C-alpha positions in Angstrom: -57.0 -51.4 -25.9 -58.9 -50.6 -28.9 -57.3 -51.2 -32.5 -58.9 -48.1 -33.6 -61.0 -46.0 -31.8 -63.5 -46.6 -29.0 -66.5 -44.3 -28.3 -68.3 -44.3 -25.0 -71.5 -42.3 -24.2 -71.9 -41.6 -20.6 -74.5 -40.8 -18.1 -77.9 -39.9 -20.5 -78.6 -36.9 -18.1 -75.7 -35.0 -18.6 -76.2 -35.5 -22.4 -80.0 -34.0 -21.3 -78.6 -31.0 -20.3 -75.6 -30.0 -22.5 -76.7 -27.0 -24.2 -78.2 -25.2 -20.7 -74.1 -25.6 -19.7 -71.4 -23.5 -20.6 -67.5 -23.9 -19.9 -66.1 -22.5 -17.1 -62.6 -21.1 -17.7 -59.8 -22.5 -15.6 -56.5 -21.5 -14.4 -55.4 -24.4 -17.0 -57.3 -22.7 -19.9 -55.9 -19.3 -18.9 -52.3 -20.7 -19.2 -52.9 -23.5 -22.0 -49.8 -23.0 -23.8 -47.6 -22.6 -20.9 -49.3 -26.1 -19.7 -48.8 -28.0 -22.9 -45.0 -26.6 -22.9 -44.7 -28.1 -19.1 -46.6 -31.7 -20.2 -44.1 -31.5 -23.2 -41.4 -31.4 -20.9 -42.3 -34.0 -18.7 -43.4 -36.6 -21.4 -40.2 -35.9 -23.4 -37.6 -35.2 -20.8 -38.8 -36.0 -17.3 -39.9 -39.9 -17.8 -43.3 -39.5 -18.0 -44.9 -41.9 -20.4 -48.8 -41.5 -19.6 -50.1 -38.2 -18.8 -53.3 -36.8 -18.2 -54.6 -33.3 -18.0 -57.9 -32.5 -16.6 -58.3 -29.0 -17.8 -61.6 -28.4 -15.9 -60.4 -29.1 -12.7 -56.6 -27.8 -13.2 -54.7 -31.2 -12.7 -52.5 -33.3 -13.6 -52.2 -37.0 -13.5 -48.6 -38.7 -14.5 -47.2 -42.0 -14.8 -43.3 -42.0 -14.7 -41.3 -45.0 -16.5 -39.3 -45.7 -13.1 -42.7 -46.1 -11.3 -45.2 -47.3 -13.6 -47.7 -48.7 -10.9 -48.1 -45.0 -8.9 -49.5 -41.8 -10.6 -48.5 -38.6 -9.0 -51.1 -35.5 -8.9 -50.1 -32.3 -9.4 -53.1 -29.6 -9.0 -53.3 -25.8 -10.2 -50.4 -23.6 -9.3 -48.2 -26.3 -8.1 -47.6 -27.0 -11.9 -46.8 -23.4 -12.8 -44.3 -22.8 -9.8 -40.8 -21.9 -10.3 -38.6 -25.0 -10.2 -41.7 -27.3 -11.1 -39.8 -29.3 -13.7 -36.3 -28.9 -12.3 -37.8 -31.0 -9.3 -37.9 -34.2 -11.4 -34.4 -35.9 -12.9 -34.0 -36.3 -16.3 -35.3 -39.6 -17.4 -35.3 -41.7 -20.5 -37.6 -44.7 -21.4 -34.5 -46.9 -21.1 -34.7 -48.5 -24.6 -38.6 -48.6 -24.9 -39.3 -47.0 -28.0 -42.4 -44.9 -27.8 -45.2 -45.1 -30.5 -45.7 -41.4 -30.1 -42.2 -39.4 -30.8 -41.5 -36.3 -29.5 -42.8 -34.5 -32.7 -46.0 -36.3 -32.3 -46.7 -34.3 -29.1 -47.3 -31.2 -29.9 -49.6 -31.5 -33.0 -51.8 -33.6 -30.5 -51.6 -30.5 -28.1 -52.7 -28.4 -30.4 -55.6 -30.3 -31.1 -56.3 -30.5 -27.4 -56.3 -27.0 -27.0 -59.1 -26.6 -30.1 -61.3 -29.3 -28.6 -61.1 -27.2 -25.4 -61.5 -23.6 -26.1 -63.0 -23.7 -29.6 -66.8 -24.4 -28.1 -68.4 -23.1 -24.8 -71.1 -26.0 -24.5 -69.3 -29.1 -26.4 -65.8 -29.1 -25.2 -63.1 -31.2 -24.0 -62.6 -31.8 -20.1 -59.8 -34.2 -20.1 -57.4 -35.6 -22.1 -54.3 -38.1 -21.9 -51.6 -39.5 -24.0 -49.6 -42.6 -23.5 -46.4 -42.7 -25.4 -45.3 -45.8 -25.1 -48.7 -47.7 -26.6 -49.7 -44.6 -28.5 -53.1 -44.1 -27.2 -55.2 -41.0 -26.8 -58.1 -40.6 -24.2 -60.5 -37.7 -24.2 -63.7 -36.8 -22.0 -66.0 -34.3 -23.0 -68.7 -31.8 -21.5 -71.6 -34.3 -23.1 -70.1 -37.2 -20.6 -68.6 -39.0 -23.8 -65.5 -40.7 -23.7 -63.0 -41.5 -27.0 -60.0 -43.8 -26.8 -58.2 -43.9 -30.2 -54.7 -44.5 -31.4 -52.9 -41.3 -32.2 -52.6 -42.0 -35.7 -56.1 -42.7 -36.3 -57.0 -39.3 -34.3 -55.2 -37.4 -37.0 -57.0 -39.4 -39.9 -60.6 -38.9 -38.2 -60.2 -34.9 -37.0 -62.8 -33.9 -39.1 -65.2 -35.7 -36.9 -64.0 -34.0 -33.9 -64.7 -30.8 -35.6 -61.4 -30.1 -37.2 -61.4 -28.0 -40.8 -58.1 -28.6 -41.5 -55.7 -32.3 -41.0 -52.0 -32.2 -40.0 
């Protein structure tokens, strides 16, 4: 994994038409605050150590501490159904000390929301947090990917268009 920040440019044909596209509102966009509360609960109480949100297609990919070699996919309305969180047992990381503590998650989600909703053409398509190794992954509409350690992410927010830092 990168020590600080790895930026990968994707398909040049996607970048060529960047300003001819516009973000379409997804189910996850319409419920982004509720989505982030659910993701927070999964990451702090339900044993998820790595969570990836696909905002554009409204899906969550989760890796659980008790089964790290298999990821689970949850799509669209399923994530918001009554009893969704209750269907998972309460789990901890069993002695592992996450590099991203529970207080560090919400500020990351706040930035994900800003990166998703603040621009109609250059926007966050998907993002992930790995609490154990402290890495954040982000994929943007310009087909660019970023992998960055969470503390470095907050030090470099202005490069992601933020006007103030946490």
